[in-house]
VOBA-1610 file (N, C-alpha, C; in pm, whole numbers, padded with zeros to 5 digits, always signed):
BEGIN
Unk-00291-03074+02888Unk-00207-03147+02793Unk-00265-03287+02767Unk-00302-03350+02879Unk-00358-03486+02866Unk-00487-03485+02784Unk-00572-03384+02815Unk-00700-03378+02744Unk-00678-03349+02596Unk-00576-03267+02565Unk-00547-03236+02425Unk-00503-03362+02349Unk-00415-03440+02412Unk-00368-03562+02346Unk-00482-03662+02331Unk-00569-03667+02433Unk-00685-03757+02426Unk-00776-03716+02310Unk-00797-03584+02296Unk-00880-03531+02188Unk-00818-03565+02052Unk-00684-03549+02044Unk-00614-03579+01920Unk-00628-03726+01883Unk-00617-03814+01985Unk-00631-03957+01960Unk-00771-03990+01909Unk-00869-03922+01968Unk-01008-03946+01924Unk-01026-03903+01779Unk-00971-03788+01743Unk-00981-03740+01605Unk-00915-03837+01508Unk-00797-03888+01548Unk-00727-03985+01463Unk-00810-04112+01447Unk-00871-04155+01561Unk-00956-04275+01557Unk-01075-04258+01465Unk-01140-04139+01473Unk-01257-04111+01389Unk-01215-04108+01241Unk-01100-04044+01215Unk-01052-04035+01077Unk-01019-04174+01023Unk-00957-04257+01107Unk-00921-04393+01065Unk-01046-04474+01034Unk-01149-04459+01120Unk-01275-04531+01098Unk-01340-04487+00967Unk-01338-04354+00943Unk-01397-04301+00820Unk-01324-04355+00698Unk-01190-04361+00707Unk-01110-04412+00595Unk-01138-04560+00570Unk-01149-04637+00679Unk-01173-04781+00663Unk-01312-04806+00607Unk-01411-04726+00651Unk-01548-04738+00598Unk-01551-04706+00449Unk-01478-04600+00412Unk-01473-04559+00272Unk-01406-04667+00187Unk-01296-04722+00237Unk-01226-04828+00165Unk-01316-04951+00149Unk-01388-04983+00258Unk-01480-05097+00256Unk-01588-05074+00150Unk-01640-04950+00146Unk-01745-04918+00050Unk-01692-04922-00093Unk-01568-04877-00113Unk-01511-04877-00248Unk-01489-05019-00300Unk-01457-05110-00210Unk-01437-05251-00248Unk-01569-05324-00271Unk-01677-05272-00217Unk-01808-05339-00221Unk-01856-05356-00364Unk-01915-05473-00396Unk-01929-05592-00313Unk-01819-05695-00343Unk-01782-05771-00242Unk-01678-05873-00260Unk-01732-06015-00243Unk-01862-06027-00215Unk-01922-06160-00197Unk-02071-06155-00231Unk-02137-06268-00215Unk-02278-06282-00252Unk-02368-06188-00171Unk-02465-06128-00238Unk-02564-06040-00175Unk-02697-06116-00169Unk-02767-06102-00058Unk-02896-06169-00041Unk-03011-06069-00042Unk-03109-06095-00129Unk-03234-06018-00127Unk-03334-06099-00046Unk-03370-06051+00070Unk-03472-06118+00151Unk-03609-06076+00099Unk-03692-06175+00067Unk-03825-06151+00012Unk-03930-06206+00109Unk-04020-06122+00162Unk-04118-06169+00260Unk-04241-06233+00196Unk-04217-06320+00100Unk-04327-06385+00027Unk-04279-06520-00023Unk-04372-06613-00047Unk-04333-06745-00098Unk-04293-06738-00245Unk-04226-06840-00297Unk-04192-06843-00439Unk-04317-06845-00527Unk-04303-06792-00648Unk-04409-06809-00748Unk-04497-06689-00775Unk-04510-06597-00681Unk-04597-06481-00701Unk-04527-06371-00779Unk-04600-06262-00804Unk-04546-06151-00883Unk-04422-06090-00818Unk-04427-06071-00685Unk-04313-06009-00616Unk-04190-06099-00625Unk-04210-06230-00619Unk-04101-06326-00631Unk-04037-06318-00771Unk-04120-06309-00873Unk-04069-06297-01010Unk-03986-06170-01025Unk-04038-06058-00972Unk-03965-05931-00979Unk-03833-05939-00903Unk-03836-06004-00787Unk-03715-06017-00706Unk-03606-06091-00783Unk-03646-06195-00856Unk-03547-06275-00929Unk-03489-06200-01049Unk-03571-06117-01113Unk-03519-06031-01219Unk-03423-05928-01160Unk-03463-05868-01046Unk-03375-05771-00980Unk-03242-05835-00941Unk-03248-05957-00884Unk-03127-06027-00842Unk-03034-06050-00961Unk-03091-06094-01072Unk-03012-06124-01191Unk-02948-05998-01248Unk-03028-05895-01266Unk-02979-05771-01328Unk-02885-05694-01234Unk-02918-05692-01106Unk-02833-05622-01010Unk-02698-05693-00998Unk-02702-05827-01001Unk-02579-05905-00996Unk-02486-05871-01112Unk-02543-05856-01232Unk-02462-05819-01349Unk-02396-05683-01329Unk-02471-05589-01275Unk-02420-05453-01260Unk-02317-05442-01148Unk-02332-05525-01044Unk-02239-05519-00930Unk-02122-05616-00942Unk-02133-05709-01039Unk-02025-05805-01057Unk-02018-05911-00949Unk-02132-05936-00885Unk-02139-06039-00780Unk-02272-06114-00792Unk-02276-06234-00735Unk-02401-06310-00733Unk-02499-06245-00635Unk-02624-06233-00676Unk-02731-06187-00587Unk-02835-06298-00582Unk-02867-06343-00462Unk-02965-06452-00447Unk-03091-06402-00377Unk-03200-06473-00398Unk-03328-06440-00333Unk-03353-06540-00221Unk-03381-06489-00103Unk-03412-06573+00014Unk-03558-06548+00053Unk-03646-06644+00020Unk-03788-06629+00053Unk-03812-06652+00201Unk-03865-06550+00268Unk-03898-06560+00411Unk-04042-06514+00433Unk-04141-06595+00389Unk-04280-06554+00411Unk-04319-06572+00557Unk-04431-06513+00594Unk-04483-06532+00729Unk-04514-06402+00798Unk-04620-06404+00880Unk-04662-06289+00962Unk-04679-06163+00878Unk-04742-06177+00760Unk-04771-06063+00671Unk-04645-05987+00629Unk-04532-06056+00627Unk-04407-05992+00586Unk-04320-05947+00701Unk-04375-05951+00823Unk-04299-05903+00939Unk-04179-05993+00970Unk-04190-06122+00937Unk-04081-06216+00964Unk-03957-06178+00883Unk-03975-06156+00753Unk-03863-06117+00668Unk-03807-05981+00706Unk-03897-05888+00737Unk-03853-05753+00775Unk-03769-05756+00901Unk-03811-05836+00999Unk-03737-05846+01125Unk-03596-05899+01101Unk-03584-05999+01012Unk-03454-06057+00982Unk-03359-05952+00922Unk-03412-05869+00834Unk-03328-05766+00772Unk-03295-05655+00872Unk-03392-05618+00954Unk-03367-05513+01055Unk-03253-05553+01149Unk-03237-05683+01174Unk-03132-05731+01265Unk-03002-05765+01194Unk-03003-05763+01061Unk-02885-05805+00984Unk-02773-05701+00993Unk-02652-05746+00965Unk-02536-05654+00964Unk-02558-05546+00857Unk-02534-05420+00892Unk-02555-05311+00795Unk-02434-05296+00702Unk-02412-05397+00618Unk-02292-05397+00535Unk-02322-05406+00385Unk-02452-05399+00349Unk-02488-05403+00208Unk-02503-05543+00150Unk-02487-05646+00235Unk-02496-05783+00184Unk-02631-05849+00215Unk-02715-05782+00294Unk-02852-05828+00318Unk-02945-05712+00287Unk-03031-05730+00186Unk-03124-05625+00144Unk-03266-05679+00155Unk-03363-05587+00158Unk-03503-05626+00174Unk-03579-05585+00049Unk-03627-05685-00027Unk-03707-05662-00147Unk-03851-05695-00109Unk-03931-05591-00089Unk-04056-05612-00016Unk-04179-05556-00085Unk-04293-05623-00062Unk-04422-05561-00091Unk-04450-05457+00018Unk-04562-05387+00007Unk-04585-05270+00091Unk-04615-05300+00238Unk-04673-05416+00267Unk-04724-05439+00402Unk-04622-05418+00513Unk-04504-05482+00511Unk-04414-05467+00625Unk-04350-05330+00640Unk-04346-05251+00531Unk-04284-05118+00539Unk-04391-05009+00554Unk-04487-05007+00465Unk-04587-04900+00463Unk-04701-04922+00563Unk-04752-05046+00570Unk-04876-05070+00643Unk-04856-05118+00787Unk-04749-05193+00812Unk-04730-05256+00943Unk-04737-05158+01061Unk-04676-05039+01050Unk-04679-04948+01166Unk-04820-04911+01211Unk-04916-04920+01120Unk-05053-04880+01152Unk-05147-04998+01169Unk-05110-05112+01111Unk-05201-05226+01111Unk-05179-05321+01229Unk-05055-05331+01277Unk-05024-05427+01383Unk-04987-05353+01512Unk-05046-05397+01623Unk-05016-05329+01749Unk-04876-05362+01799Unk-04823-05479+01757Unk-04687-05517+01797Unk-04604-05545+01672Unk-04515-05453+01640Unk-04423-05469+01526Unk-04282-05479+01583Unk-04209-05587+01550Unk-04078-05610+01613Unk-03964-05525+01556Unk-03997-05415+01493Unk-03896-05324+01440Unk-03962-05187+01423Unk-03880-05086+01400Unk-03929-04951+01373Unk-03879-04913+01234Unk-03969-04891+01141Unk-03928-04868+01001Unk-03831-04751+00991Unk-03863-04640+01055Unk-03777-04521+01045Unk-03640-04544+01107Unk-03635-04618+01216Unk-03510-04638+01289Unk-03425-04751+01230Unk-03490-04856+01179Unk-03419-04981+01147Unk-03393-05004+00999Unk-03447-04916+00912Unk-03428-04937+00768Unk-03373-04813+00700Unk-03287-04836+00600Unk-03241-04730+00510Unk-03318-04746+00379Unk-03375-04638+00331Unk-03456-04643+00210Unk-03365-04634+00087Unk-03386-04721-00012Unk-03304-04720-00134Unk-03386-04669-00252Unk-03487-04746-00294Unk-03574-04701-00403Unk-03705-04780-00402Unk-03810-04719-00455Unk-03935-04791-00480Unk-03928-04844-00623Unk-03946-04974-00637Unk-03931-05041-00766Unk-04051-05013-00857Unk-04170-05026-00803Unk-04291-05006-00883Unk-04410-04987-00791Unk-04517-04937-00848Unk-04643-04927-00774Unk-04746-05016-00843Unk-04841-05061-00765Unk-04943-05150-00820Unk-05062-05069-00867Unk-05108-05100-00986Unk-05234-05045-01035Unk-05337-05156-01022Unk-05431-05137-00933Unk-05532-05239-00909Unk-05657-05209-00993Unk-05733-05315-01020Unk-05852-05302-01106Unk-05977-05325-01022Unk-06069-05230-01028Unk-06199-05243-00962Unk-06292-05310-01063Unk-06335-05432-01033Unk-06414-05508-01130Unk-06540-05566-01068Unk-06641-05589-01151Unk-06766-05652-01108Unk-06793-05770-01201Unk-06879-05860-01154Unk-06921-05973-01238Unk-07006-05925-01355Unk-07012-06006-01461Unk-07079-05964-01585Unk-07228-05936-01567Unk-07291-05997-01465Unk-07435-05979-01448Unk-07471-05864-01354Unk-07371-05798-01296Unk-07400-05683-01208Unk-07444-05567-01298Unk-07562-05507-01271Unk-07621-05412-01365Unk-07563-05271-01358Unk-07431-05260-01372Unk-07365-05129-01371Unk-07254-05128-01476Unk-07223-05007-01526Unk-07118-04992-01628Unk-07006-04900-01584Unk-07024-04830-01473Unk-06919-04740-01425Unk-06932-04723-01274Unk-06839-04650-01212Unk-06835-04640-01067Unk-06955-04565-01010Unk-07000-04461-01078Unk-07114-04385-01025Unk-07242-04470-01027Unk-07256-04552-01131Unk-07371-04644-01136Unk-07360-04749-01026Unk-07237-04790-00997Unk-07217-04889-00891Unk-07262-04832-00756Unk-07221-04708-00727Unk-07260-04645-00600Unk-07412-04630-00593Unk-07475-04591-00704Unk-07622-04578-00706Unk-07689-04713-00681Unk-07636-04818-00745Unk-07691-04953-00729Unk-07674-05003-00585Unk-07555-04981-00528Unk-07530-05024-00390Unk-07615-04944-00291Unk-07638-04816-00323Unk-07723-04732-00236Unk-07868-04782-00239Unk-07914-04819-00358Unk-08051-04869-00373Unk-08069-05005-00304Unk-07958-05076-00287Unk-07962-05208-00223Unk-07884-05208-00090Unk-07893-05096-00022Unk-07813-05078+00100Unk-07835-05193+00199Unk-07722-05246+00251Unk-07731-05354+00348Unk-07742-05492+00286Unk-07756-05497+00153Unk-07772-05628+00085Unk-07652-05664-00003Unk-07559-05570-00020Unk-07447-05591-00113Unk-07321-05625-00035Unk-07243-05720-00089Unk-07114-05749-00027Unk-07002-05736-00130Unk-06880-05740-00082Unk-06763-05732-00171Unk-06657-05830-00120Unk-06571-05872-00210Unk-06465-05964-00172Unk-06332-05893-00158Unk-06241-05956-00084Unk-06103-05909-00077Unk-06014-06031-00066Unk-05882-06013-00092Unk-05793-06128-00077Unk-05725-06129+00059Unk-05806-06096+00163Unk-05757-06109+00300Unk-05783-05987+00384Unk-05808-06008+00513Unk-05826-05896+00607Unk-05699-05812+00609Unk-05715-05682+00589Unk-05600-05592+00591Unk-05529-05580+00458Unk-05571-05658+00357Unk-05511-05645+00223Unk-05554-05512+00162Unk-05480-05470+00058Unk-05516-05343-00007Unk-05659-05349-00061Unk-05700-05466-00112Unk-05836-05479-00165Unk-05940-05458-00056Unk-05913-05507+00065Unk-06004-05487+00178Unk-06010-05340+00219Unk-05891-05279+00237Unk-05887-05140+00286Unk-05957-05045+00190Unk-05934-05064+00060Unk-05993-04974-00040Unk-06144-04991-00050Unk-06190-05116-00048Unk-06335-05139-00056Unk-06405-05089+00070Unk-06342-05109+00186Unk-06401-05060+00312Unk-06413-04908+00309Unk-06311-04841+00254Unk-06317-04696+00242Unk-06431-04652+00151Unk-06448-04721+00038Unk-06559-04687-00053Unk-06693-04702+00019Unk-06710-04813+00088Unk-06836-04839+00158Unk-06864-04734+00265Unk-06761-04702+00343Unk-06777-04607+00454Unk-06799-04465+00403Unk-06715-04423+00307Unk-06719-04283+00263Unk-06844-04251+00181Unk-06902-04351+00116Unk-07024-04329+00037Unk-07148-04387+00106Unk-07134-04426+00233Unk-07247-04473+00317Unk-07322-04589+00250Unk-07248-04690+00205Unk-07310-04799+00129Unk-07344-04920+00215Unk-07287-04928+00334Unk-07318-05039+00427Unk-07298-05175+00361Unk-07184-05191+00292Unk-07155-05319+00226Unk-07082-05412+00323Unk-07105-05542+00307Unk-07042-05642+00394Unk-06914-05694+00328Unk-06818-05729+00412Unk-06687-05776+00364Unk-06680-05929+00366Unk-06640-05988+00254Unk-06613-06132+00248Unk-06464-06150+00222Unk-06390-06197+00324Unk-06244-06214+00312Unk-06211-06351+00257Unk-06121-06354+00159Unk-06076-06481+00100Unk-05928-06502+00131Unk-05883-06626+00115Unk-05742-06657+00137Unk-05668-06645+00004Unk-05659-06524-00046Unk-05590-06500-00171Unk-05682-06443-00277Unk-05620-06393-00383Unk-05694-06326-00490Unk-05771-06425-00578Unk-05709-06539-00610Unk-05772-06635-00702Unk-05909-06683-00654Unk-05924-06727-00526Unk-06057-06771-00483Unk-06159-06658-00480Unk-06113-06534-00452Unk-06206-06420-00456Unk-06260-06402-00597Unk-06171-06407-00696Unk-06214-06387-00835Unk-06307-06501-00880Unk-06279-06623-00837Unk-06366-06735-00872Unk-06510-06712-00824Unk-06522-06654-00705Unk-06657-06629-00651Unk-06725-06510-00719Unk-06648-06414-00770Unk-06709-06307-00849Unk-06759-06366-00981Unk-06677-06451-01043Unk-06717-06516-01168Unk-06841-06603-01148Unk-06849-06668-01032Unk-06962-06757-01004Unk-07086-06685-00954Unk-07076-06553-00929Unk-07190-06475-00886Unk-07217-06480-00736Unk-07126-06543-00658Unk-07146-06546-00513Unk-07125-06409-00450Unk-07034-06331-00508Unk-07015-06191-00466Unk-07013-06106-00593Unk-07055-05979-00583Unk-07065-05900-00706Unk-06936-05831-00749Unk-06844-05805-00656Unk-06732-05717-00691Unk-06610-05741-00604Unk-06499-05684-00652Unk-06375-05686-00576Unk-06268-05606-00649Unk-06158-05582-00579Unk-06043-05513-00638Unk-05930-05614-00647Unk-05868-05625-00765Unk-05761-05721-00783Unk-05655-05670-00879Unk-05560-05756-00912Unk-05451-05718-01001Unk-05487-05751-01146Unk-05430-05674-01237Unk-05455-05698-01380Unk-05407-05836-01420Unk-05290-05877-01368Unk-05234-06006-01406Unk-05331-06121-01384Unk-05405-06117-01273Unk-05499-06225-01241Unk-05632-06207-01311Unk-05675-06083-01328Unk-05808-06057-01385Unk-05810-06056-01537Unk-05695-06034-01600Unk-05690-06009-01745Unk-05768-06109-01830Unk-05750-06242-01812Unk-05824-06335-01900Unk-05975-06325-01884Unk-06021-06294-01763Unk-06165-06285-01737Unk-06223-06153-01788Unk-06140-06049-01789Unk-06182-05922-01849Unk-06192-05940-02001Unk-06093-06011-02057Unk-06093-06033-02203Unk-06213-06117-02248Unk-06254-06213-02165Unk-06366-06301-02202Unk-06502-06235-02175Unk-06501-06122-02101Unk-06626-06054-02070Unk-06695-06104-01944Unk-06632-06198-01875Unk-06694-06251-01752Unk-06677-06153-01635Unk-06579-06065-01647Unk-06563-05955-01550Unk-06570-05823-01626Unk-06622-05720-01560Unk-06623-05585-01617Unk-06535-05495-01532Unk-06437-05429-01594Unk-06351-05335-01522Unk-06418-05198-01519Unk-06436-05145-01398Unk-06502-05014-01385Unk-06402-04899-01368Unk-06288-04928-01301Unk-06191-04821-01276Unk-06056-04881-01238Unk-05952-04799-01253Unk-05816-04835-01213Unk-05780-04759-01087Unk-05735-04830-00985Unk-05684-04765-00864Unk-05536-04741-00888Unk-05503-04621-00936Unk-05365-04589-00970Unk-05358-04449-01026Unk-05235-04404-01057Unk-05213-04268-01105Unk-05256-04249-01250Unk-05244-04357-01330Unk-05275-04341-01471Unk-05340-04467-01526Unk-05400-04454-01642Unk-05465-04568-01706Unk-05362-04675-01745Unk-05409-04797-01754Unk-05323-04907-01797Unk-05335-04922-01949Unk-05223-04939-02019Unk-05229-04956-02165Unk-05320-05071-02206Unk-05322-05177-02125Unk-05403-05294-02158Unk-05553-05267-02141Unk-05587-05164-02063Unk-05728-05129-02040Unk-05745-04979-02067Unk-05708-04940-02187Unk-05699-04796-02219Unk-05832-04721-02203Unk-05945-04793-02215Unk-06075-04726-02205Unk-06130-04721-02062Unk-06055-04779-01968Unk-06102-04782-01829Unk-06041-04665-01753Unk-06124-04578-01694Unk-06071-04459-01625Unk-06006-04493-01492Unk-05922-04401-01444Unk-05873-04413-01307Unk-05986-04374-01212Unk-05971-04406-01086Unk-06074-04367-00988Unk-06093-04215-00986Unk-05984-04141-00999Unk-05993-03995-01001Unk-06076-03950-01121Unk-06046-04006-01238Unk-06122-03971-01359Unk-06269-04012-01347Unk-06294-04118-01271Unk-06432-04167-01254Unk-06510-04084-01152Unk-06444-03984-01094Unk-06513-03896-00999Unk-06491-03931-00853Unk-06382-04004-00825Unk-06349-04045-00688Unk-06206-04000-00656Unk-06189-03869-00625Unk-06054-03814-00611Unk-05988-03836-00475Unk-06045-03922-00393Unk-05992-03945-00258Unk-05845-03985-00262Unk-05767-03934-00166Unk-05627-03975-00153Unk-05616-04127-00136Unk-05718-04186-00073Unk-05716-04330-00047Unk-05715-04413-00176Unk-05763-04354-00287Unk-05767-04428-00413Unk-05645-04402-00501Unk-05541-04341-00442Unk-05415-04324-00513Unk-05317-04430-00463Unk-05216-04467-00542Unk-05126-04575-00500Unk-05058-04547-00366Unk-05060-04645-00278Unk-04996-04633-00147Unk-04899-04751-00131Unk-04777-04729-00172Unk-04677-04836-00162Unk-04691-04935-00276Unk-04583-05006-00304Unk-04583-05108-00409Unk-04479-05211-00374Unk-04374-05217-00455Unk-04259-05304-00427Unk-04139-05214-00407Unk-04059-05243-00305Unk-03952-05151-00268Unk-03826-05222-00223Unk-03716-05148-00225Unk-03586-05202-00183Unk-03532-05118-00068Unk-03503-05185+00043Unk-03445-05118+00160Unk-03327-05199+00210Unk-03256-05142+00307Unk-03139-05208+00368Unk-03144-05183+00518Unk-03065-05257+00595Unk-03058-05226+00738Unk-03007-05083+00759Unk-03061-05014+00859Unk-03012-04880+00893Unk-02863-04888+00925Unk-02795-04776+00907Unk-02650-04764+00935Unk-02563-04834+00830Unk-02624-04880+00721Unk-02543-04925+00608Unk-02466-04803+00557Unk-02335-04814+00531Unk-02256-04697+00490Unk-02317-04624+00371Unk-02316-04490+00379Unk-02377-04407+00275Unk-02324-04436+00135Unk-02192-04459+00116Unk-02144-04488-00021Unk-02203-04617-00077Unk-02226-04717+00008Unk-02287-04842-00037Unk-02433-04819-00075Unk-02504-04744+00007Unk-02644-04714-00024Unk-02655-04638-00155Unk-02563-04543-00176Unk-02565-04464-00300Unk-02542-04554-00422Unk-02449-04650-00408Unk-02422-04742-00519Unk-02544-04829-00546Unk-02604-04882-00441Unk-02722-04967-00458Unk-02837-04889-00520Unk-02855-04765-00475Unk-02962-04682-00531Unk-02942-04661-00680Unk-02820-04626-00718Unk-02789-04602-00859Unk-02815-04726-00944Unk-02765-04841-00898Unk-02778-04964-00978Unk-02921-05017-00981Unk-02989-05012-00866Unk-03128-05061-00862Unk-03220-04975-00949Unk-03197-04844-00947Unk-03278-04755-01031Unk-03255-04785-01179Unk-03132-04821-01213Unk-03100-04856-01352Unk-03170-04987-01391Unk-03177-05081-01299Unk-03243-05210-01327Unk-03391-05188-01360Unk-03455-05093-01290Unk-03597-05065-01314Unk-03621-05026-01460Unk-03520-04967-01523Unk-03535-04921-01662Unk-03500-05028-01765Unk-03456-05147-01722Unk-03417-05251-01817Unk-03539-05313-01885Unk-03516-05367-02003Unk-03626-05431-02078Unk-03683-05549-02000Unk-03596-05623-01932Unk-03641-05741-01857Unk-03739-05702-01747Unk-03708-05595-01675Unk-03796-05552-01565Unk-03924-05488-01620Unk-03911-05409-01724Unk-04030-05345-01782Unk-04130-05448-01833Unk-04077-05559-01888Unk-04166-05665-01938Unk-04246-05727-01825Unk-04182-05745-01709Unk-04253-05801-01593Unk-04356-05703-01539Unk-04322-05575-01536Unk-04419-05474-01490Unk-04545-05481-01575Unk-04527-05487-01706Unk-04642-05490-01797Unk-04725-05617-01776Unk-04657-05729-01757Unk-04728-05856-01741Unk-04815-05857-01616Unk-04770-05786-01510Unk-04844-05787-01384Unk-04929-05662-01362Unk-04933-05572-01462Unk-05012-05450-01446Unk-04952-05356-01343Unk-04818-05350-01340Unk-04747-05264-01245Unk-04690-05143-01317Unk-04664-05037-01242Unk-04608-04915-01299Unk-04467-04897-01243Unk-04367-04897-01331Unk-04228-04881-01287Unk-04205-04746-01221Unk-04122-04744-01117Unk-04092-04618-01048Unk-03941-04590-01051Unk-03863-04656-00964Unk-03720-04631-00959Unk-03687-04490-00913Unk-03755-04446-00807Unk-03733-04310-00758Unk-03609-04303-00669Unk-03574-04182-00626Unk-03458-04163-00539Unk-03495-04203-00396Unk-03393-04224-00313Unk-03419-04258-00173Unk-03495-04146-00103Unk-03465-04021-00139Unk-03535-03906-00078Unk-03683-03905-00117Unk-03710-03935-00245Unk-03850-03940-00291Unk-03924-04056-00225Unk-03857-04169-00210Unk-03912-04286-00143Unk-03954-04248-00001Unk-03863-04184+00073Unk-03894-04146+00212Unk-04010-04047+00216Unk-04012-03954+00123Unk-04121-03855+00118Unk-04256-03924+00096Unk-04259-04020+00004Unk-04383-04096-00021Unk-04427-04173+00104Unk-04330-04234+00170Unk-04357-04311+00292Unk-04421-04222+00399Unk-04362-04105+00421Unk-04414-04015+00525Unk-04552-03962+00488Unk-04572-03928+00359Unk-04701-03872+00316Unk-04814-03975+00324Unk-04779-04102+00305Unk-04883-04205+00302Unk-04932-04243+00442Unk-04851-04215+00543Unk-04883-04257+00680Unk-05023-04222+00727Unk-05060-04093+00725Unk-05193-04056+00774Unk-05307-04121+00694Unk-05286-04139+00562Unk-05389-04199+00477Unk-05407-04346+00513Unk-05295-04418+00529Unk-05301-04560+00565Unk-05362-04578+00704Unk-05325-04491+00795Unk-05379-04499+00932Unk-05531-04488+00929Unk-05581-04395+00849Unk-05726-04376+00838Unk-05792-04498+00772Unk-05729-04552+00666Unk-05783-04670+00598Unk-05795-04788+00694Unk-05692-04808+00775Unk-05693-04920+00870Unk-05803-04901+00974Unk-05818-04777+01022Unk-05923-04750+01123Unk-06062-04777+01067Unk-06085-04730+00944Unk-06216-04746+00881Unk-06248-04893+00856Unk-06147-04969+00813Unk-06168-05110+00777Unk-06180-05202+00898Unk-06131-05154+01014Unk-06128-05240+01132Unk-06026-05350+01120Unk-05921-05328+01039Unk-05824-05434+01009Unk-05704-05438+01104Unk-05707-05353+01207Unk-05593-05353+01300Unk-05582-05488+01370Unk-05458-05541+01376Unk-05433-05672+01433Unk-05360-05658+01566Unk-05416-05718+01671Unk-05350-05712+01803Unk-05243-05819+01814
//
């Protein structure tokens, strides 16, 4: 009898909790929502975050603010969100490093992506441009490989930092095609491009937004797009696959994404997914994607998780080849 009444009380308690959670979710949101951004103000991700905050705020009927938390390659911001209350009022608007790359790149990560985050949607993927200086005697990727092979051990490439996507992709090209190219790491994309323009290094992978004026002036030559499809602004430039480099490593691996602390109530996550996906389709967001050479996504949480899981082995291999693992 006692055990039966205890069981009944537990069932009532569970039902009451479910009802209160549902009521809480139906009322959501009742106050300001914070988008934590693991990057400083002013960059492309920051601009996208502010458009997302503005448009999402309109759709939810509440203020959405951006909280810039740069540091430790994005791990600082990610850690803050992983520890935040799972109530839908702290969200993570992130570039790929802390979600996609951190588990493989850093030996000590203060969170577990699968355990500590709920996936909402991927906002966009980056289409990167493989470019060379105007005086490099090649016109396409196959000519580049032939030229680098003929000058084995004498060619170097730039990246905008150890472990950056530009580093990992170039290291993979060098390793997989036996080119023995040396890596020159820069503190950001702009100084790398300046040295390509000045002839100090012959090549690098960067974003369309930064390279566009130099491509237009002819000081840089675009050989290929690292992405799923051609960019409208560079319609004559093939993708790496079209150029004869079908490696999984040359397909997009992460971009900009929206996540929440794990255990955020399912109805709140569903609402956020619906509204965030709608924001991706707005004219304001599409204009920013085009300006930065990004490809809008706005996929479902299930598709986001599937992409995350599929990319793991590829990223792990890229990190191993590049030697970019950080202790």
